[in-house]
N, C-alpha and C positions, 0 to 999 in steps of 0.2 A: 384846705378843703376836702373831704373824703368823699365820692364817688361813687355809683354802683349802676352801672348800665347794664352789666350782661347777670343772669339771672345768677343765682344758688343750687339750681335744680334744672335735673334730666326737663322737667315739665314748665320751667321758667326760662330755657335757655335764649338768649338773644340770637337771633334768626337772623343770618348773614347770605349772604346773594354772589357766590364765589364767579369770578369770571378771571382772565388771563393777566388782566389790569391787577397790578400789588394794590392791597387794601389795607389799614391800618389804622385800629381799635388800639384806641388807651383806656385802661382801666386802672382800678386799685384792688391789691387781694394781700389781707394779712389776717393777724386776731380775728378783728369782727369780722371778717366777709373772707371765710376760708375756702371758697370754691367758686369760681364762674364759668359758668358753660356757654359755649355758643353753639346753634346746629345748620348744619349745611346739608342740602342733598344734592348728587350727582345723576343726573339723566342720562350719562355717557362714560366708559370708562375714563379716568381721569388722573393725571398727578397732580397729588397735594403741593404745595410750597408752602412752609410755615415757620415763622422767627418770633420768637421771644425776645424783645430786646430793652433798655432801658430799664433793668432793676437796679436797686439799690440792695437789695438780701437778696438771697437764693428763695427760686420759684422754679415748679418744676410745671410739664406739661404733658397730656394725653390727649389720644386721639381713642374714642369708644364708638360699638356698634352696638344698640341698643335690641338688640338680636329678636329677644321675645317681646318686645317694646312694652315693657311695664316699667317703663319709668324711673328704671332703680338700676344700679352695675353690678352686675350679678360674676362678682368674683373678675378674676385676670382672663378669662372668657372673651369678655367682651371688652378690652383694650387693646387697639389693634396697633395702635403705637404707641412711643413715649421719647420722652429725653428728660434726664435727670441731672445733669451740668450742677456741680456743685460751686456754690458763690453767687458771684452776679452774672459768670459765666452767660451766654446766648445761648439758649437751646432751640434748635430748627429740625424739624422733619419733613425730609421727603420720600414720599411714596406714594403709590400707584393704587388707586385704590378704584374697586367697581363701581357699577349703579346703585346708590341708596340711600339712603338717612345715617348721618355721621353728627357727632357732638365731639365737640373739645373743651377739656375740662383745665382751668390754669389753679393750681393751689401751694400752699408756700412746701417749700423745700426742706431738706437737713438743714438743720442751723441756722432757719431764716430768723431776724429780730421779730421782737413783739408789736412794733410798729409799722411792720409791711413794707408793702413797695408797690410805687404805680409801675406799670410795664406796658410795652405797646407790643400788639398783637400783629403782624405782619401776614397776610392768606392772599393767595394766588393758584389759580389751577392753567394744568395745560394737558388737554386733550391726547390722550392713550391712545398706543394703538388696539381696536376695539376687538377685531376677529382675527385669526389668523387658524390657517388649514393648510395642510399637504399628504399628498401619499408618497409611501415607502414603494417604488416597483418592484425591489427586489428584496423583499423581506427576511429571505434566506441567504447567507451568505458567505463565502471563506476568508478570512482575515488579511486577508489583503486586496481585495475587491474595494468598487465602491458603492454605495449606496445610492440608487437612482432616483432622487426626489420630484416628483412631478405634481402638477396640479395645485404649487404654491396660490393660494391669496391669503390678500393681508389687508384690512381695513384701516384707515386714520382720517376722523373728521375733516382733521387741518389738512388731506389730502396723502396722497400714499408717497409723495415725493419727501415727505418729511419723514419716512423709516431710513433708518442709514444702518440697521444690521438686522438679520435672522439668525441669531443666537441660539448654538447647538452645546451641548452637552450630551454623553453618553452616563448613565449609569444603570449600576446590574446591584438588584436586591436591596434597592433602597441608597446603594453609595455610588458617591461621584466618580467613575473611571476616569475621565477624559474630557475635559473641557475642551472644545473643537478649534484650531486655528483656524479652518479654512471654513468663515461664516458666509450665508449669501448678501453679497452688499449690490448686488442689482436688484432692484424693482422695476418693474415696466408698467407706468403708468396705462391703467383701463381709459382710452379716449373718450369714451359715456362717460365715466363716472371716476372721476380721477381722485376721489377720495379712496377707491378702491385700484388695488396693486397687483400684478403675479409674477411667483418666477419658480423655476428650476431649476436644480443641483445637482451634479454630482461630488457627497461627498465619500472621500478616498479614505479608507481603514490603514493603509499601509503605514507601518512605522507605529500604531498603535499600540501592536503585542496583544490583540485580545483572544482570551483565551476562546474554547468551544462553550459555546451558553446564550441565554438570552438576555436582550440587552434592551432596554429601556431610552428611544432619542428621546430628549424634551427640547423643545424651541420655544422661545420668545421674540416676540418682534420690539426692538427697540426703536425708537424716533431719536432725532438729532438733540433731545433735550434729556435723554435716556429714560424716558419713561415706557413702561415695558407692559408690551400685552397680557394677557393670559397665557398660563405655560398653556403649551400641548406635547402632547406624549403619544409616541408609535411605539411599536415593540419589531422587534426584528431578531436575528436566530446568527450568528457566525456560528459556520463550520469551518472551525479551526485549518487552516491550510498545513496537510500533512508536510508539507516538505519542507518548508523554511521551519516548521516545526523537530526535525527529527533529522535531515540533511545540515551538515556544517561546510562542508566546501561547497562556497556558493556555484564554481563552473559548472558543478556535478549538479548541483539542484535547478537550474536551469537547463540543463540538457534533460535529466530525466524528467522534468516535469512536462518540458515540450512531448519528450517519444510518448510519453505516456497519455498524451491527450487522447488517441484512439484508444483508451483502456485497459491496454494489454502492454507489457514489454517482449517486444517477439525475440528467438535467438540473436536476429542479425542488430538487434535494439542492446542485446546484453553484451555483445563482443563491441558496440561501439562506446557503449559504458566504462566497459574495463579499459580498452583504449585510450580511456579519454583521462581515465589513472593517470596515464606515462608523461603526461608534463611534467618540463623538466625532467625526464629523464630521471625519474623515481615517483613511489606510491608513498604520498606521506599519508601519516595518521589520520585526520580527517579523512584523506579518498579511502584509504581502506575500511575505516568505521561504515561511512556513511555506502558502498560496496554489501558491507555485511545486512547492514539495517534494511536494504532494497531486496537482498536473499530473503533476509526471515518476515520480513514482510507480502512476500509473493501474491497472498490473495489478494491485496490490493492491485496488484498492477495482472492478475490474472498467466501468470507466468507457466508455461505448460513446465508440467514434469520433470522433462526430461530437459531443460533450460535449465530449472531454475536446481538440479540435482547436479548437472555440470558447472554453475557457475557458483553452486556452495564450493566441487571439488577444486575450484579455482584462489576464492577468495578465503576461504577458512583452511580445511587440510583434505589430506588424503594421504595413507598410509604407502600409495602407490609416488606421491608427490617426493618423497623420503626415499622407496627404492630406486626412483630412476634418476636419481642426483639432484633434479629442479630444486625442490624444497618447497616449503609449503610460502605462500606470499606473508610477509610482513611490511611492519610500517619500515621503510626504508631500502625497500625490494627495488631493485632498479625493474628500470624499464625489459630488459633483456629477459629477465626468469619469468615478467607478466606476459611476453608473449609466447614463449618455453611452455608455458602453463596454457593459454588458451590453446597451443598449437597441439598441445596433448591429449585436450580434452574435449575442444572444438571444433579441430580439423585433423586427425586421426594420426599430425608427422610425427608421433612419437611410437614410428612402427617397431611391433615385435622384432629382433634379435633373429637370424637365420640360423638353420641349422646347418649349414654345409657353404664352403666357400665359393660351391659352384652353382649359387644360385645368390639372384641380383633383383631386386624390384623394377617392376614396371607396371607403368601404369596401365589397367586392362581397359577396356572397349566395350565390354559385353555388356548387358542390362542384369538387372539384381533376378527378375522374372523369366522364365522363357515357358510358356505353354504349360502357367498354372505350379501350382504346390505339388511334390509327390517327394516320399519318402525313398523312390529310384535316384533322384537328384541325387543324394548320399555317395560319395565315389571315391575312398578314403585313399590318400597321397603317402609322403614319403614320411608320415610321421605314426607313430603308435598311440595316435590318440581315439581306438575306435569306439573306445565308452563313452565319447562324448557325441560323435558322430552319431552314434547308434543314440543315445538322446533327440538327435537333430531328427533323424531318420523316423521316431516314433511318434515325433511330436509334427512332424508333418502329414504320417499315415491319421493319428488321428484328428488332431485340431488344427490344420493347414492354417486356420483364423489366427493363430497363438505364432505361428510363423511369419504370417503377413503383418501382423502390431509390431514386430520383434524389430523391424529397421524402418528406420525413419527417412526417408530422402529431404536431407536437408539442400538438394537443389546448384550446389556448388562442387560436385563430385566425390561428395562426402557422404555419409549414412551414421546416422546416432544410435546404436543398436541397444536391446533392453538384455539384460537378466536378470535375475532375482536374488538378491541376499535377505536370507530367512525368510522371505515371503513378499518383501519391501523391492520396487520395482528400483533397479540402478542403471546406469547407463555408461558407456563409452563410447567413441567417434572412433571410424575408422576413413580411411580413407581408398580409393579406386588404386591403391598401388598394391601389386601381389608379388609374391616370389616367382620369381620366372627361373627356368635354366641359363644360364649366362649360354657362349658360344662356344666353350670348352667341351672336349668331346666326355659323354657319361652314358650312363647306366639308363636314360630316360631320352624322348626319341631327338629332339633339337633343342637347339637354343631357341626362348619366345615363350617354352612350354610352361606350363604350372604346375607343380612338384608336389604341391599339397592337394587338399582335398579338392574334388574333382579334377583330379590329376590328366593330363593328355590337353587340356582345351588352351588353347592358343590365347595369351591376354590382348594379342592383337584384333581377336576375330570378335565381331560385334554382336554374334550369336552366341558366344558363350553366356554361359548363368552364372551367375557369381554371388547368390545369397549361400549358399554353404561355405565357399572361401570365405569371404567376407566375416559369417558367424564366427567359424577360426580364426580367424585371424583377431575379431574383438574378443573371444574368450582369453587367447594368448596376451591381449591388453590388459583387460581388467583381472587377470591372475595378478599383476602387481600388486592391487588392490589388496589382497590377502586374505579375502573373504571366500572365496568358490572353494565350494566342498568336492568337485568332480577331481580334480589332480591328486594323486597320489603322492607324490615325490617332496608333495612340501615347499619346494621354492617358490618364492614368491617373487618372482621375474617376469618382465615381458616377455616373455622369449617362446618360440615353439619348443624348443626340447623344454621348458617348463611344465606343459600341458601334457608330455608322452606319459602313458600309461594312468588309470586313473579308476574311478567307480561310475558305473554306468546311471545308477539308481539316483547318485547325487548330482552328477550331470543333468539330467532329467528337472532336477526339482532347479537346480541355477536355471535352468532356459525357460521352465513352465511357472515356477513357483508352486508347483504341487508337492505335497509330502509323499517319500515313496517307501516305500518296505522290502527289505533284501529275506530269502530263506534260502535255505541250504535245499539241494531238491531231492527228493525222498518220493517212494513208492505210493505215498496216501497225496500225492501234490495233483495229480492229473484233475480230478474235478473243481478244484480252486481255481486251475489254472485255465482252463474252459470257459468257468463261469466270471473270472476275472475280464477274459478276453470276448466274452459275448458280451460285458457291461461296456464295453468300451474302452477299459484301462489301458493303459502301457505299458508296456512287459519287455522286457529284455534277459537274457541267457547269456549267463558267464561259462565261456568253453572251460574244459579241464588243460592238464598242461599237454607236452608234445608226447609222451610215450600213452596218453590214455584216452588220446581219439582215434576215429576211422582218418582214413585217410584225405577222405572229402570236408576233413571240419578243420578248421583254423584252431590251430592249440592257443590257450590262453585270450581268447579275442571275445568281444561283446556283438552276439546275435539280437536281431530284433523279430520278435513273433509278428508277424504279416496276415498268420490266417491259420484257421482250421477247419477241417472238413470232420460235420460229426459223421458221413457215410461212412469215410474209411479210418476213421480216428487218426487221424497225421496230421504234423503240426509244421505250418511253412514257415521258417526263418529266412530274412533277410541280412545278408553278409555286408555291414557297410562297407565293404570293396567293393561293392556296385554289381549291377547287374552281371556284370561280364565275369566279376569273379576279380581270379590272380594264383601267383604261385606263392608257394612257400617252402623256401627249402629244395625249389626244384620241382615241387609237387602243385600239381595244380589245385584250386580246391572252387567250390562251384558259389555263386551268385547266391542261392537259395538251394535252402535244405529242406525238402519234405521228408519229415522223422515220423516215427512212430515214438510212444511214449516212454517205450524200452530205449529205444536209441535215446532219446533226450537224456535216460538216467545215465545210458553210457557214457554219453560222451559230455556234460555238462555237471556242474559242481551244483550251481544254486540260480535263483531268479529275484529281479526286479520287478517291483510293480507301482503302479501308483495309487493313491489309496481314494 
């Protein structure tokens, strides 16, 4: 006998009241009864467990929500679950549903026979977690940090102890990026209402390799029956960890990250980083690559210009590395080569070759400046580099602040000295060891005296002023890099001899970064010279050869214009030999010259001025 307890439409559906106890309903579906409908309501989010069994021919099942309450199934949008197994296999559905009204439809499936089939419909519900909330305290984070999840709350009518896990997943642009294994498994039940539970969590992003960008953290609460709460989403932003994305050597990565915590990499920091690459007595390919990446990203670490430039000379290249015989750093460089490069650029240990075997290096005890900066501090010594010293004197006269900023005291008895390569700052480091007379008999006063710039000062006198001597030494050292324009010899060696003879204007450019112009001196130049001097420009004069100059003028020599009297119309020139002058071929030459313009014309070939 065919029976029909279930209605054939949504409006006539058989009403059932679901509980956690399984209920089974028996009925028939076939050609004469093509639809059976059941209806039920949920007043709390729950998990529906449904099984269709006892079939003799194929039948299928659907869960329907009549969202517009018109009593009609309006397409697939209102079918929220289904099972369509073939033949007489049992169909089952397990799904979590929100509160509301629902329908179950049973109907003949594909290949069902004309005679139809009886069926058993088994139904039960389990209350699902009904509420989930939490906060991310640090929604902006790097990709090796941990999301701090706080104020977590979950509700389950069966009791918060029924919650087994808070499941997390990370999405970006709607696509699953990662299913987190580090989920919440510990829920603290509220003492006053055991349906509520709370949680906090640190969700580590280490190992997920998240690129920089915005992400969605999706969470659901699952109970012991795997019933789920609604999905809760929170947005967070990953600031990709620069270190792990850019540095290859793990030891260097850790070191640099720690040193950069204060927002910069100092000179000492960079030296520490360089020396860290000497592990295993060799600089490997990853360490070399990392060094160059760090230097190329100097703004990130606020590396000071001089530290960046010196580091670049060590890690990348400089002509001086080749000319010195040390060589540029490469993958496979020895620890010894790296230490020599550090010594050359950061500690000034690659000192210029001296011009006499009667000279030897000793550490000077003086200070950089004594009683301010003056052009009269310039006192040329035993090498013919008047052009360079004239440039220093001119700079001290007009812009002593340039001299002041030219030197960086590293606090370890070394000074980093600035010059300008094509108007771009370049640097070299010198130590406090200066050439001194050894104890052999010589034309100079005694052993221990300084024979080069600041001639006569003793290395062991704490009152000796060092800035001119150190600038001269630095110019000899950086000459090896191949770009200085002052020296005339073209020798690119780290030696005092290589900076003998040169061009005052070009040296001024190397010292100050200012452009200069050289003109042959003629009878039309007086007003131009006076105007340029009164405007504060730096001016040097080049004297004629020995047969063409007065007896008080040093021949083929650079002088500095330090004064002009409009009353007497005389020009005051300073001799880089110092205020006390000196001797040329047994004839005394004054430290100062006071000359008329005609005297200038008779004794000097040309003049340099800054633009």
